[in-house]
Structures are given as structure tokens and as C-alpha cells.
C-alpha positions as CSV (number, residue, x, y, z in Angstrom):
1,M,-74.2,-9.6,-48.7
2,K,-71.5,-7.8,-51.0
3,K,-71.8,-5.0,-48.8
4,I,-71.2,-7.4,-45.5
5,F,-68.3,-8.8,-46.9
6,Y,-66.4,-5.5,-47.8
7,L,-67.4,-4.3,-44.2
8,L,-65.5,-7.2,-42.9
9,I,-62.4,-6.3,-44.8
10,M,-62.6,-3.3,-44.0
11,I,-63.0,-3.9,-40.6
12,S,-60.1,-6.7,-40.6
13,L,-57.7,-3.8,-42.0
14,F,-58.7,-1.7,-39.6
15,L,-57.7,-3.8,-37.2
16,I,-54.5,-5.0,-38.7
17,G,-53.4,-1.1,-39.2
18,C,-54.1,-0.5,-35.3
19,G,-51.9,-3.4,-34.7
20,Q,-49.4,-2.3,-36.4
21,N,-49.4,1.3,-35.3
22,K,-48.8,-0.2,-31.6
23,T,-45.3,0.4,-30.3
24,E,-43.5,-2.9,-31.1
25,S,-39.9,-3.7,-29.8
26,P,-37.6,-6.6,-30.2
27,N,-37.2,-6.3,-26.7
28,G,-40.7,-7.1,-25.2
29,N,-40.8,-6.2,-21.9
30,T,-37.1,-6.1,-21.0
31,V,-35.5,-2.1,-21.5
32,V,-32.3,-2.4,-22.8
33,I,-29.5,0.5,-21.8
34,G,-26.6,1.2,-23.8
35,Q,-23.5,2.9,-22.5
36,G,-20.3,3.3,-24.1
37,A,-18.4,1.2,-21.6
38,K,-18.5,-1.8,-20.0
39,P,-18.3,-1.6,-16.0
40,K,-14.5,-2.2,-14.7
41,S,-16.2,-3.3,-11.3
42,L,-20.2,-3.5,-9.9
43,D,-18.7,-3.3,-6.3
44,P,-20.0,0.2,-5.5
45,H,-17.2,1.0,-3.3
46,M,-14.5,0.4,-5.8
47,Y,-14.4,3.2,-8.4
48,N,-16.1,6.4,-8.4
49,S,-16.7,5.8,-12.5
50,I,-19.6,6.6,-14.1
51,P,-19.7,2.9,-16.1
52,D,-19.7,1.2,-12.8
53,L,-21.7,3.0,-10.9
54,L,-24.4,3.6,-13.2
55,V,-25.2,0.2,-13.1
56,S,-24.5,-0.6,-9.7
57,R,-26.5,2.2,-8.1
58,Q,-29.7,0.1,-9.3
59,F,-28.4,-2.9,-7.2
60,Y,-27.9,-0.4,-3.9
61,N,-29.0,2.0,-2.0
62,T,-27.4,4.7,0.4
63,L,-28.6,6.0,3.6
64,F,-29.7,9.3,2.3
65,S,-30.8,10.5,-1.1
66,R,-30.0,13.9,-2.9
67,E,-33.0,15.4,-4.4
68,K,-33.2,17.4,-7.6
69,D,-33.1,20.8,-5.8
70,G,-30.1,19.3,-4.0
71,S,-31.8,18.6,-0.4
72,I,-30.4,15.7,1.3
73,K,-33.4,13.2,2.7
74,P,-33.2,9.9,4.6
75,E,-33.6,6.8,2.0
76,L,-32.5,3.6,4.1
77,A,-32.7,5.9,6.9
78,E,-35.3,6.7,8.7
79,S,-34.5,9.6,10.4
80,Y,-30.9,11.2,11.5
81,E,-29.7,13.6,13.9
82,Y,-26.5,15.4,15.3
83,K,-25.6,14.9,19.1
84,N,-23.5,17.7,18.1
85,D,-20.8,18.4,15.7
86,K,-19.0,15.0,15.7
87,E,-21.8,12.7,16.3
88,L,-24.6,11.5,14.3
89,D,-27.4,9.4,15.1
90,I,-29.1,7.4,12.6
91,I,-32.5,5.1,12.8
92,L,-32.8,2.7,10.1
93,K,-36.3,2.0,8.3
94,K,-37.3,-1.6,9.3
95,G,-38.6,-4.3,7.1
96,I,-36.1,-3.3,3.9
97,K,-35.3,-6.4,2.1
98,F,-32.3,-7.6,0.7
99,H,-32.1,-9.3,-2.9
100,D,-31.9,-12.7,-0.6
101,G,-34.7,-11.9,1.7
102,S,-32.9,-11.1,4.3
103,E,-33.9,-7.9,6.5
104,L,-31.4,-4.8,6.4
105,T,-29.8,-4.1,10.1
106,A,-27.6,-2.3,11.4
107,D,-24.9,-4.9,11.6
108,D,-25.1,-4.5,7.4
109,V,-24.0,-0.8,8.1
110,V,-21.5,-1.1,10.3
111,F,-19.6,-3.7,7.9
112,S,-20.5,-1.3,5.2
113,F,-18.8,1.5,6.7
114,E,-15.7,-0.5,7.9
115,R,-15.3,-1.8,4.2
116,M,-15.6,1.4,2.6
117,K,-12.7,2.5,4.4
118,D,-10.3,0.0,2.9
119,K,-11.6,0.4,-0.8
120,P,-10.1,3.1,-3.4
121,G,-12.9,4.4,-4.4
122,S,-15.5,5.2,-1.0
123,S,-12.3,5.5,1.3
124,I,-12.1,9.1,0.6
125,M,-15.9,9.6,1.2
126,V,-16.0,8.3,4.5
127,E,-12.4,9.2,5.9
128,E,-13.6,11.8,8.4
129,I,-15.8,9.4,10.3
130,D,-13.8,8.1,13.0
131,K,-15.8,5.2,13.9
132,V,-19.5,3.4,14.0
133,E,-21.5,1.7,16.5
134,K,-24.0,-0.1,16.6
135,V,-27.1,0.9,18.9
136,N,-29.7,-1.9,18.4
137,D,-30.8,-4.1,15.1
138,Y,-32.1,-0.5,14.0
139,E,-29.6,2.5,15.0
140,V,-26.1,3.2,14.3
141,K,-23.6,6.5,15.6
142,L,-21.4,8.0,13.6
143,F,-18.4,9.4,15.7
144,L,-16.6,12.0,13.4
145,K,-13.2,12.9,13.5
146,N,-14.0,16.8,13.1
147,S,-16.8,18.2,12.2
148,S,-18.2,17.8,8.1
149,S,-20.3,19.7,5.9
150,A,-20.3,17.4,3.5
151,L,-21.0,14.6,5.1
152,L,-24.5,13.4,4.3
153,Y,-24.0,14.7,0.3
154,N,-21.2,11.7,0.8
155,L,-23.5,9.7,2.4
156,A,-26.2,9.9,-0.6
157,H,-23.3,8.8,-3.5
158,P,-23.7,5.6,-4.6
159,I,-20.3,5.0,-3.6
160,T,-21.3,4.7,0.2
161,S,-24.3,2.0,-1.2
162,I,-25.0,-0.2,2.0
163,V,-24.1,-4.1,1.2
164,N,-24.8,-7.1,2.7
165,K,-22.6,-8.6,5.5
166,K,-23.3,-12.0,5.3
167,Y,-23.1,-12.3,1.9
168,V,-19.9,-10.7,1.7
169,E,-18.3,-12.6,4.3
170,A,-19.4,-15.7,2.3
171,G,-16.9,-15.0,0.1
172,N,-19.2,-13.7,-3.0
173,D,-17.8,-11.5,-5.1
174,L,-19.3,-8.0,-5.6
175,S,-17.6,-6.8,-8.8
176,V,-19.4,-9.9,-10.6
177,A,-22.3,-10.7,-8.1
178,P,-24.1,-7.6,-6.8
179,M,-26.6,-8.1,-4.3
180,G,-28.2,-5.1,-2.5
181,T,-31.1,-3.6,-1.5
182,G,-32.0,-1.7,-4.5
183,A,-34.9,-1.7,-7.3
184,F,-33.2,-4.1,-9.5
185,K,-31.4,-7.6,-8.9
186,L,-28.6,-9.4,-10.7
187,I,-30.2,-12.2,-13.4
188,A,-26.5,-12.6,-15.4
189,Y,-23.5,-10.8,-15.5
190,N,-22.5,-11.9,-19.0
191,D,-18.6,-10.5,-18.6
192,G,-20.1,-7.0,-18.2
193,E,-20.8,-7.0,-22.1
194,K,-24.4,-7.4,-21.2
195,I,-25.7,-7.5,-17.7
196,E,-29.2,-8.4,-17.4
197,L,-31.4,-7.5,-13.9
198,E,-34.6,-8.0,-13.2
199,A,-37.1,-6.1,-11.1
200,F,-37.0,-6.7,-7.4
201,K,-40.7,-7.6,-6.0
202,D,-40.1,-6.6,-2.5
203,Y,-38.0,-3.5,-3.1
204,F,-39.0,-1.4,-0.2
205,E,-40.3,1.8,-2.2
206,G,-42.4,-0.1,-4.6
207,A,-41.7,-3.0,-7.0
208,P,-40.3,-1.2,-10.2
209,K,-43.1,-1.3,-13.1
210,V,-40.7,-2.9,-15.7
211,E,-39.9,-6.6,-15.5
212,K,-36.2,-6.3,-16.5
213,I,-33.5,-4.1,-17.7
214,T,-30.6,-4.7,-19.8
215,F,-27.4,-2.8,-19.9
216,R,-25.3,-3.2,-22.6
217,A,-21.9,-1.8,-23.5
218,I,-21.1,-0.5,-27.0
219,P,-17.9,1.5,-27.7
220,E,-18.5,2.7,-30.8
221,D,-21.1,5.6,-31.5
222,T,-22.0,4.5,-34.4
223,S,-23.3,1.2,-33.1
224,M,-25.1,2.5,-30.4
225,L,-27.1,5.1,-32.5
226,A,-27.7,2.4,-35.4
227,A,-29.1,-0.2,-32.0
228,L,-31.0,3.0,-30.9
229,E,-32.6,3.4,-34.4
230,T,-33.5,-0.1,-34.6
231,G,-35.2,-0.6,-31.4
232,E,-32.2,-2.9,-29.9
233,V,-31.4,-0.2,-27.5
234,D,-34.1,1.8,-25.6
235,I,-32.1,4.1,-24.1
236,A,-28.5,5.2,-25.4
237,T,-26.6,7.3,-22.8
238,G,-23.5,9.8,-23.4
239,M,-24.5,10.5,-27.1
240,P,-22.1,12.2,-29.1
241,P,-23.6,15.7,-30.7
242,V,-22.7,14.1,-34.0
243,S,-25.8,11.6,-33.3
244,T,-28.7,14.3,-31.8
245,Q,-30.0,15.7,-34.8
246,T,-30.6,12.1,-36.1
247,I,-32.1,11.3,-33.2
248,E,-34.5,14.3,-33.2
249,A,-35.6,13.8,-36.4
250,N,-36.8,10.1,-35.9
251,D,-40.4,10.1,-35.1
252,K,-39.7,7.0,-32.6
253,L,-37.2,9.3,-31.0
254,E,-36.6,11.4,-28.0
255,L,-33.7,13.4,-27.6
256,I,-32.4,14.7,-24.0
257,S,-29.6,17.3,-23.9
258,E,-29.0,18.6,-20.6
259,P,-26.3,20.1,-18.7
260,T,-24.1,17.9,-16.0
261,T,-22.6,18.6,-12.8
262,A,-19.0,17.5,-14.8
263,T,-16.3,18.8,-16.2
264,E,-13.6,17.8,-18.7
265,Y,-10.0,18.3,-18.3
266,I,-6.6,17.6,-19.1
267,C,-4.8,16.0,-15.9
268,L,-1.0,16.5,-15.4
269,N,1.2,14.8,-13.8
270,V,2.8,17.1,-11.8
271,E,5.6,14.4,-10.5
272,K,6.7,14.0,-14.3
273,A,8.6,16.1,-16.9
274,P,7.8,18.5,-18.6
275,F,4.6,18.9,-16.3
276,N,6.9,19.4,-13.1
277,N,7.1,23.1,-14.5
278,K,4.4,25.4,-13.4
279,D,5.0,27.8,-16.4
280,F,4.8,25.2,-19.2
281,R,1.6,23.3,-17.4
282,K,0.2,27.1,-17.3
283,A,1.3,27.5,-21.4
284,L,-1.4,24.6,-22.2
285,N,-4.2,26.6,-21.0
286,Y,-3.3,29.4,-23.4
287,A,-2.5,27.1,-26.4
288,I,-5.9,25.0,-26.9
289,D,-8.9,26.5,-28.6
290,K,-11.4,25.6,-26.2
291,Q,-14.4,27.0,-27.7
292,S,-13.3,25.1,-31.2
293,I,-13.6,22.2,-29.5
294,I,-17.3,22.6,-28.4
295,D,-18.4,24.3,-31.6
296,S,-16.9,21.4,-34.0
297,I,-17.2,18.3,-31.7
298,F,-20.4,19.5,-29.3
299,S,-22.5,21.1,-31.9
300,G,-22.5,24.1,-29.5
301,R,-24.0,21.8,-26.4
302,G,-21.7,22.8,-23.8
303,K,-19.5,25.8,-22.6
304,V,-16.0,26.7,-21.8
305,A,-14.9,25.7,-18.3
306,K,-13.0,28.2,-16.0
307,S,-12.9,26.3,-13.2
308,I,-12.4,22.2,-12.4
309,V,-16.0,22.9,-10.4
310,N,-18.8,22.9,-12.5
311,P,-21.0,26.0,-12.4
312,N,-24.1,23.4,-11.4
313,V,-22.4,22.6,-8.3
314,F,-22.5,24.5,-4.7
315,G,-19.4,26.5,-4.3
316,Y,-18.7,27.0,-8.0
317,Y,-16.4,30.4,-8.0
318,D,-17.9,32.5,-10.7
319,G,-15.0,35.3,-10.3
320,L,-12.1,33.6,-12.4
321,E,-11.2,34.6,-15.3
322,E,-10.8,32.6,-18.4
323,Y,-7.4,31.6,-19.8
324,P,-8.1,32.9,-23.4
325,F,-6.7,31.1,-26.4
326,N,-3.6,32.9,-27.0
327,P,-1.3,30.9,-29.0
328,E,1.7,33.8,-28.8
329,K,1.4,33.7,-24.8
330,A,1.4,30.0,-24.6
331,K,4.9,30.3,-26.7
332,E,6.3,32.8,-24.1
333,L,5.5,30.8,-21.4
334,I,7.5,27.9,-23.0
335,E,10.2,29.9,-23.5
336,K,10.1,31.1,-20.1
337,S,9.7,27.8,-18.6
338,G,13.3,26.5,-20.2
339,V,11.5,23.6,-21.0
340,K,13.6,21.9,-24.2
341,D,12.0,18.3,-24.7
342,T,8.1,19.6,-24.7
343,S,7.4,16.3,-26.1
344,F,4.7,13.9,-24.1
345,S,1.7,11.4,-24.7
346,L,-1.7,12.0,-23.6
347,Y,-3.7,8.7,-22.7
348,V,-7.3,8.6,-23.5
349,N,-9.8,5.7,-22.8
350,D,-11.7,4.1,-25.9
351,S,-14.2,6.8,-26.4
352,P,-14.4,8.2,-29.9
353,V,-15.4,11.8,-28.7
354,R,-13.0,12.1,-26.5
355,L,-10.1,10.8,-29.3
356,Q,-11.7,13.7,-31.5
357,V,-11.3,16.0,-28.4
358,A,-7.2,15.0,-28.1
359,Q,-6.7,15.4,-31.9
360,I,-7.8,19.1,-32.1
361,I,-5.7,19.5,-28.8
362,Q,-2.8,17.8,-30.8
363,A,-3.2,19.9,-33.4
364,N,-3.4,23.2,-31.0
365,L,-0.1,22.0,-29.3
366,K,2.3,21.8,-32.4
367,D,1.2,25.0,-33.6
368,V,3.1,26.1,-30.7
369,G,5.9,23.9,-30.8
370,I,4.5,20.7,-28.8
371,D,4.9,17.3,-29.8
372,M,1.9,15.5,-28.1
373,K,1.3,11.8,-28.7
374,I,-2.1,10.4,-28.5
375,E,-2.3,6.8,-26.6
376,T,-5.8,4.9,-26.5
377,L,-6.6,2.6,-24.0
378,E,-9.4,0.4,-22.7
379,W,-11.1,1.6,-19.9
380,G,-9.8,-0.9,-16.9
381,T,-6.5,-0.3,-18.2
382,Y,-6.9,3.8,-18.3
383,L,-8.3,3.5,-14.9
384,Q,-5.4,1.3,-13.7
385,K,-2.5,2.9,-15.3
386,T,-3.8,6.2,-14.5
387,G,-4.6,5.3,-10.4
388,E,-0.9,3.9,-10.0
389,G,0.5,7.4,-11.8
390,D,2.2,5.5,-15.0
391,F,1.3,8.6,-17.3
392,T,2.4,11.9,-18.0
393,A,-1.1,13.2,-18.9
394,Y,-4.6,12.4,-19.9
395,L,-7.8,13.2,-21.2
396,G,-10.5,13.1,-18.5
397,G,-13.7,14.2,-16.9
398,W,-15.3,14.4,-13.4
399,I,-18.8,14.4,-12.2
400,S,-19.6,16.0,-9.2
401,G,-22.0,13.1,-7.9
402,T,-23.1,15.5,-4.6
403,S,-23.5,18.7,-6.4
404,D,-21.1,19.7,-4.0
405,A,-17.6,21.4,-4.8
406,D,-15.7,19.5,-2.0
407,I,-16.5,16.1,-3.9
408,V,-14.8,17.8,-6.6
409,L,-11.6,19.6,-4.8
410,Y,-10.8,17.1,-2.4
411,P,-10.6,14.1,-4.1
412,L,-9.2,15.6,-7.4
413,L,-6.6,17.7,-5.5
414,D,-5.8,17.3,-1.9
415,S,-2.5,15.6,-1.2
416,K,-4.2,13.2,0.7
417,S,-6.1,11.9,-1.9
418,I,-3.2,11.2,-4.5
419,G,-3.6,8.3,-6.5
420,F,-6.5,6.2,-6.7
421,P,-9.1,8.3,-4.6
422,G,-8.7,10.8,-7.2
423,N,-5.7,12.9,-7.3
424,R,-3.7,11.3,-10.4
425,A,-2.1,14.2,-10.9
426,R,-0.5,14.0,-7.7
427,Y,-0.2,17.7,-6.9
428,S,0.8,18.8,-3.5
429,N,-0.1,22.5,-2.2
430,P,0.0,23.0,1.6
431,E,-2.3,26.4,0.7
432,F,-4.6,24.4,-1.4
433,D,-5.2,21.9,1.2
434,K,-5.5,24.3,4.0
435,E,-8.9,25.8,2.1
436,V,-10.8,22.8,1.1
437,E,-10.0,21.3,4.4
438,L,-11.3,24.5,6.1
439,A,-14.2,24.1,3.8
440,R,-15.0,20.6,5.1
441,I,-15.5,21.8,8.3
442,A,-17.1,25.0,7.8
443,L,-20.9,24.7,8.8
444,K,-21.9,27.9,7.5
445,P,-22.6,27.9,3.7
446,E,-21.2,31.3,3.2
447,E,-18.1,30.6,4.9
448,R,-17.7,27.2,2.8
449,K,-17.8,29.0,-0.7
450,E,-15.3,31.8,0.3
451,H,-13.1,28.9,0.8
452,F,-13.7,27.2,-2.1
453,K,-13.5,30.2,-4.2
454,N,-9.6,30.6,-2.5
455,A,-9.1,26.7,-3.5
456,Q,-10.5,27.6,-7.0
457,I,-8.4,30.3,-7.3
458,I,-5.0,28.7,-6.2
459,A,-5.7,25.6,-8.3
460,Q,-6.0,28.0,-11.7
461,E,-2.5,29.4,-10.9
462,D,-1.0,26.1,-10.4
463,S,-3.2,24.4,-13.2
464,P,-2.0,20.7,-12.5
465,L,-5.3,20.4,-14.7
466,I,-5.7,22.0,-17.6
467,V,-9.8,22.6,-17.6
468,L,-11.7,22.4,-20.8
469,Y,-15.1,22.5,-21.0
470,N,-18.6,21.8,-19.7
471,K,-20.8,19.5,-21.5
472,N,-24.3,18.4,-22.2
473,E,-25.3,14.5,-21.7
474,N,-27.1,13.7,-24.5
475,I,-29.3,10.6,-24.2
476,G,-31.3,9.1,-27.1
477,I,-34.6,7.5,-25.8
478,N,-37.2,5.3,-27.5
479,K,-40.7,6.7,-26.8
480,R,-42.1,3.3,-25.8
481,I,-40.2,4.1,-22.7
482,K,-42.0,6.9,-20.3
483,G,-40.5,7.4,-16.7
484,F,-37.1,8.5,-17.5
485,E,-35.8,10.9,-14.7
486,Y,-32.9,12.7,-16.1
487,D,-29.8,13.0,-12.7
488,P,-27.2,16.0,-13.8
489,T,-24.5,13.5,-12.1
490,T,-25.5,11.0,-14.7
491,M,-25.8,8.3,-12.2
492,H,-29.5,8.0,-13.2
493,K,-32.0,5.6,-11.4
494,F,-34.1,3.4,-13.6
495,K,-36.9,2.4,-10.8
496,N,-39.6,4.7,-12.4
497,L,-39.4,3.5,-16.1
498,E,-42.5,2.2,-17.9
499,I,-42.9,0.7,-21.1
500,K,-46.2,2.1,-23.0
């Protein structure tokens, strides 16, 4: 009898132990995703900003999608055909549902393109489109001003998502109440601090495998790491390198550290002193020890940048010579510039890592006689002031969301893009514009590369942007989560996530 009693106890302990080994989380069937800033807007056409688009792309789809190998395939489109260099015919998939149950039609596509032209983020992506006409409920024609080699890549970017005509015309505010055809639909916005989504069961590519996802804005890196370690957050994006060893050492967590399509840089307002002087701008290239930033802040997880175009992007020119760290050369150029008042303020958004980078830059510039003050701004204020030109310099980064150099060079530095579309440096050089715009209409890849090369040489010489480094994105993931698919643009899709 005692043997049976002890056997039952052992079985009970075994069952309890098995229950304790099962992955448990305070989040249950919800996947919680942390990012460093809350979105300024969930309207997909408003801002070319990662905190915004990472969230908004879960609600929406684009006509095309970019594959991992860089190729383009139809998404909302069923098929497409160029009738000639300036006329594109697109057939839509039938039966695609919006979150309110209505069907996607050509009316929504025509309306979306008209709306994109009037919004600051998306307008630059569709400016080569002269007009869009409805042929029937499932077919539209795009008429272009010029041939556009980058068009399909632009139409695969989340900023050109298709919205619901009737929903918008009814007065709904997409910035806080998104409604699209995407894999997830909105439950609660909560002022952007905690955005709650649920699976869209009628999603045309098949319902997601997780019931709900929640985005949490956690600006402090230490708070983000703590939330990841305790299981409050399942996926922590944009983790600083200092956290990577802690993540790797935790057997409940997995670290992803991969290159992106981004370049970090200092943007100089060339309309304001002292940066209306080219020699003074060039001096900063020599004054900043970029490798020390990578080594000390990013634990070597990155590379010194030579161009604003990332090496993982089509059109990158590898032949540019890197500006070496040379304080004496910087002093020579400052002297040559004739600038007497070398002081300026650098805007930094509320990112602890960027603040650390700014502090190293501040020390480097002090060594060559430049007094740089650091001003930290909340993300929305940072975007607003830099877009309006209300700054002297700011520390920023740019992701090539299409993996094509056009989406870097044209918005960031072409004179037609000055202001909110991207050219916050307010830089204008007709020779640069010519090369970039020739690349836009050239259809042969080698011809495009040549124009991109010439544009990058001009930009390096003029230095409206002080390019710094190409860093990895570090992501911490709870091992209970499977199916995460890394996207070098850092605008990840979460429709294939699973909870194990």
C-alpha cells in the first residue's frame, strides 16, 4: 500500500514539474511588442518614421510587396502590366475584406492615391504618378509623368498603403483609428502608449496564428530590458548593444542582431550659419571619431558609413573614400572657412543611445574648438521642428524602406523634397538633382547605378549630411514566441507569429 502511495506522490510531483516547465507568461495569448517611442500617427500616409510605420503596417496592405531577395511581387494586386513606360495597368485581387467587412475595390485604390499626394510622408513616393483612373471595380490604370524605375518599390513601401475610401470620407481619423485590410485590427489606441490589436479572421492571406498583439512604448532602455526579462514584453525592438549580452545570457530569451538598410547621420541645416559654409561642414567629417562610437556604444555591432546609402541597398557606391578621423585636418578646414562663431545646438530625439552618441560627438568637436550644445526633444516635437527647418543640426537616421537608393537620395537631398518630405538639410544642388532624377527614369540597372554613384560623390563633397555609421538592429525575443521574420528595413510584419 505504501508503495502505491509513494508512487502516486511521485507521479503528482512529476506532473507538477511538467506544468512548471511549460512556458508561461503574464501576457497569455497576447504577444507584447516594445519599441522606444510611441507613434506620432497611425495614418500610414503621414510620416516616414519607423515608430509609426512599424505599427501602422500591421493594419494595412500595399499593392505590391518586397521579398527578402529584393524582388517585387503583387500583394493587393493580382497582376500588373506596363502598357508602355508611362502607363501601368493593375488588376486587384477579388474578395479582399477591410476590417469593417466591406470589400476592397478600385475606388479605394484611386482614393488612396489621391490622398497620398496630399500627405507629407507619402507625397514624395507617388509624385511621378500623373493620375489614376478606375477601369472597373477591380482594375486601375496609373499614368506617369515620366518613366519610373523605382515605382513598384515605392508601391511596396508601407507608406503607400491602401485605405478605405468610405471610412475616411465619413470623418474617421486614421492617426488614432486605423482601419485597413491588414492582418490585425485595432482594439484600443490608449494615447499611443499601449496600442492593442486583435487578429483579423477574414485576412485574405489567412488569419494570424496569434489572437492579439500589443505595442508598448518604453523609451528607457533599462525599463525595456527589465520588461523583456520579466516577460511583460515578448519582443523588444531597437535594443541597445549594452543589453545584448544580458539577453544572450538569459536562457528564456533569444537575441537577433542583424544589419539594416539604415544609415545614421548628422543633418546640417545649410541655410543657417555656421552650416551655410561648405568648408565648415566638411570639417565635421574629420572631427568625429566614428569608429569609437561603434566600439564604445554599439559594441562593434556596426560599420563606419561612407555614404548616406547603406551597403545593403541597391545603388550603393563602394568607391567613396571614407573621411578619416583627423582633428588637425578639421582645424585646418575650420580656419579656412573663416567661421568665427562655431557654436551650434544639436537636436536629439529622446533615445538614450542617440544621447550617448551625441555626447561623444560633443567631446570630439570640443577638441577642435567647436562648442556644441545638445537639446533633447520628444519624438513628435523632433519631427515637427526638423521638418519645419526650425533647427541648426540634428542627429538622425534614415531607413531605405524599399532597399533602393532612390528612396534615400531623392527624399533626403533632392531640392524638390525640402522640408517634411525628407530634405531637412534644405540642400539644393542642380547637379545632384540631375543625377538623382536621371536615375529615377533610367530603366537599365547599370545606368541607374552610374547616376546613383555620381550623386553620392557630389553629396560626399558637399556634406549637407555627416554620415556616421551603419548599425545592427538588436531585438530580444522571448522563446515562447516563434515565427518572427526579420526585415532589414526594421518595419517587421507580425502576421506569422506563434506562441509555443
